[in-house]
C-alpha positions as semicolon CSV with decimal commas, in nm:
position;residue;x (nm);y (nm);z (nm)
1;M;11,392;5,488;19,453
2;N;11,726;5,657;19,461
3;R;11,990;5,616;19,729
4;R;11,913;5,942;19,914
5;K;11,541;5,867;19,950
6;F;11,620;5,518;20,075
7;S;11,861;5,659;20,335
8;L;11,606;5,913;20,459
9;L;11,337;5,647;20,477
10;S;11,568;5,416;20,672
11;I;11,654;5,692;20,921
12;A;11,285;5,774;20,968
13;V;11,198;5,409;21,036
14;V;11,478;5,374;21,291
15;A;11,377;5,701;21,461
16;L;11,013;5,589;21,487
17;F;11,119;5,255;21,631
18;L;11,339;5,425;21,893
19;L;11,061;5,664;21,992
20;Y;10,819;5,376;22,037
21;Y;11,075;5,170;22,228
22;L;11,172;5,449;22,466
23;Y;10,838;5,624;22,516
24;G;10,577;5,365;22,423
25;G;10,385;5,158;22,672
26;S;10,554;4,880;22,862
27;T;10,427;4,559;23,014
28;T;10,563;4,331;23,281
29;P;10,531;3,954;23,326
30;A;10,236;3,817;23,524
31;G;10,293;3,844;23,898
32;Q;10,545;4,127;23,871
33;P;10,451;4,479;23,983
34;P;10,421;4,733;23,702
35;L;10,718;4,949;23,607
36;I;10,731;5,297;23,757
37;R;10,920;5,615;23,681
38;L;11,100;5,762;23,978
39;N;11,031;6,120;24,077
40;D;11,032;6,323;24,397
41;S;10,680;6,214;24,496
42;N;10,745;5,837;24,492
43;L;11,108;5,822;24,604
44;A;11,014;5,774;24,971
45;A;10,797;5,472;24,881
46;L;11,092;5,315;24,696
47;K;11,320;5,372;24,996
48;D;11,066;5,214;25,234
49;A;11,013;4,911;25,009
50;F;11,389;4,865;24,961
51;N;11,467;4,888;25,333
52;G;11,164;4,674;25,426
53;S;11,307;4,365;25,257
54;A;11,642;4,359;25,434
55;S;11,637;3,979;25,472
56;S;11,620;3,912;25,098
57;V;11,837;3,991;24,798
58;R;11,769;4,339;24,660
59;V;11,869;4,478;24,324
60;L;11,815;4,835;24,213
61;L;11,870;4,912;23,845
62;L;11,872;5,270;23,722
63;V;11,865;5,310;23,344
64;S;11,922;5,640;23,173
65;P;11,906;5,707;22,798
66;T;12,200;5,950;22,819
């Protein structure tokens, strides 16, 4: 296998791994609620849950791939 084919194969493997990592299924530990994606329809539920636990520590983490 020449160097160019090896490079293309390596790039393809990395790209497939990234696609699976970013868009594949995700699981959470036992006892933790499942992960959700925020959108306009569930933003009010997040706000209510966040404000409803005012006596405990709250952390909100927003992750963006860009």
